C-alpha positions as CSV (number, residue, x, y, z in Angstrom):
1,X,-32.0,2.7,-80.8
2,X,-28.8,0.8,-80.5
3,X,-26.2,-0.1,-77.9
4,X,-22.6,1.0,-77.3
5,X,-20.8,-0.9,-74.4
6,X,-24.2,-2.4,-73.6
7,X,-25.7,1.0,-72.9
8,X,-28.7,2.3,-74.9
9,X,-28.0,5.1,-77.3
10,X,-29.4,6.8,-80.4
11,X,-27.2,6.4,-83.5
12,X,-27.6,6.3,-87.2
13,X,-27.8,2.7,-88.4
14,X,-29.0,1.5,-91.8
15,X,-28.4,-0.9,-94.7
16,X,-25.0,0.6,-95.3
17,X,-23.9,-0.1,-91.7
18,X,-21.7,-3.2,-90.9
19,X,-23.4,-6.4,-89.8
20,X,-22.3,-5.9,-86.2
21,X,-23.8,-2.4,-86.1
22,X,-27.1,-3.6,-87.6
23,X,-27.2,-6.5,-85.1
24,X,-26.7,-4.1,-82.1
25,X,-29.7,-2.1,-83.3
26,X,-32.0,-5.1,-83.9
27,X,-34.4,-6.1,-81.2
28,X,-37.3,-8.6,-81.2
29,X,-40.4,-7.0,-79.7
30,X,-41.9,-9.6,-77.4
31,X,-44.7,-9.8,-74.8
32,X,-43.7,-7.9,-71.7
33,X,-41.8,-10.0,-69.2
34,X,-43.7,-8.3,-66.3
35,X,-47.0,-7.4,-68.0
36,X,-48.1,-9.3,-71.2
37,X,-50.1,-6.3,-72.4
38,X,-46.8,-4.3,-72.6
39,X,-43.5,-5.1,-74.5
40,X,-40.0,-6.1,-73.9
41,X,-37.1,-5.8,-76.3
42,X,-34.8,-8.9,-76.8
43,X,-31.5,-8.6,-78.5
44,X,-30.2,-11.2,-81.0
45,X,-28.0,-12.7,-78.2
46,X,-31.0,-13.2,-75.9
47,X,-30.4,-10.3,-73.5
48,X,-33.0,-7.6,-72.9
49,X,-33.0,-3.9,-72.9
50,X,-33.9,-2.8,-69.3
51,X,-33.4,0.3,-67.2
52,X,-31.0,0.0,-64.3
53,X,-30.1,3.1,-62.2
54,X,-32.4,4.8,-64.8
55,X,-30.1,4.1,-67.7
56,X,-31.1,1.8,-70.6
57,X,-28.8,-1.1,-70.9
58,X,-28.6,-4.7,-72.2
59,X,-28.7,-7.3,-69.5
60,X,-29.3,-11.1,-69.3
61,X,-32.6,-12.1,-67.7
62,X,-31.7,-12.9,-64.0
63,X,-35.2,-14.2,-63.4
64,X,-36.1,-11.6,-60.7
65,X,-39.3,-9.6,-60.5
66,X,-37.2,-6.4,-60.6
67,X,-35.5,-7.4,-63.8
68,X,-38.9,-8.2,-65.5
69,X,-40.3,-4.9,-64.4
70,X,-37.2,-3.0,-65.6
71,X,-37.4,-4.8,-69.0
72,X,-41.1,-4.1,-69.6
73,X,-42.4,-1.0,-71.3
74,X,-46.0,-0.1,-72.0
75,X,-46.7,1.5,-75.3
76,X,-48.3,4.9,-75.3
77,X,-49.1,7.5,-78.0
78,X,-46.1,9.7,-78.9
79,X,-46.1,13.4,-79.3
80,X,-46.3,13.3,-83.1
81,X,-48.3,11.1,-85.4
82,X,-46.7,7.7,-86.0
83,X,-44.6,7.9,-82.9
84,X,-44.9,6.0,-79.6
85,X,-43.7,6.6,-76.0
86,X,-42.6,3.8,-73.8
87,X,-43.7,3.9,-70.1
88,X,-41.8,1.9,-67.6
89,X,-44.1,-0.8,-66.3
90,X,-42.6,-0.7,-62.8
91,X,-42.4,3.1,-62.5
92,X,-45.7,4.5,-63.9
93,X,-45.2,8.0,-65.2
94,X,-41.5,7.3,-66.1
95,X,-40.7,7.1,-69.8
96,X,-37.8,6.1,-72.0
97,X,-36.3,9.3,-73.4
98,X,-33.2,10.5,-74.9
99,X,-30.8,13.0,-73.3
100,X,-28.6,13.9,-76.2
101,X,-27.7,10.5,-77.7
102,X,-28.0,8.6,-74.3
103,X,-31.3,6.7,-73.5
104,X,-32.6,7.0,-69.9
105,X,-35.9,6.4,-68.1
106,X,-37.1,9.6,-66.4
107,X,-40.3,10.8,-64.7
108,X,-42.3,12.9,-67.1
109,X,-42.4,16.6,-66.3
110,X,-45.3,17.1,-68.7
111,X,-43.4,19.6,-70.9
112,X,-43.6,19.5,-74.7
113,X,-39.8,19.1,-74.7
114,X,-39.9,16.0,-72.5
115,X,-42.7,14.6,-74.7
116,X,-40.6,15.1,-77.8
117,X,-37.6,13.5,-76.2
118,X,-39.7,10.5,-75.2
119,X,-41.3,9.9,-78.6
120,X,-39.9,7.4,-81.1
121,X,-40.8,6.2,-84.5
122,X,-40.6,2.5,-84.8
123,X,-38.8,1.3,-87.9
124,X,-38.5,-2.2,-89.5
125,X,-35.1,-3.7,-89.7
126,X,-32.9,-2.5,-92.7
127,X,-32.1,-5.2,-95.3
128,X,-28.5,-5.9,-95.8
């Protein structure tokens, strides 16, 4: 997971990537802004990943309840061992998922394809 033009995308990023690319793909996992039992993802510049108009994007915390909800995700079991799914805290049943390389929050349709698109394997940051 990384960002391009502040929008969430999937892209290959690793130790061989330039420093800027690695920074765009590095997020601190912090206690959920809206729900402490869930998580929020803070970028190195202090902005958060949040969904807005259902698209994942980087935004500064504006202090509103809506922002806190949009930036909070509850960790659920993913569709394969070692994976997780991230459910929106303010839209139960809606999960972070990829559509091609773009990251969106969509209501689950219960299908195996949706479950696969909404499952992610967390990775530690690459050294470099």
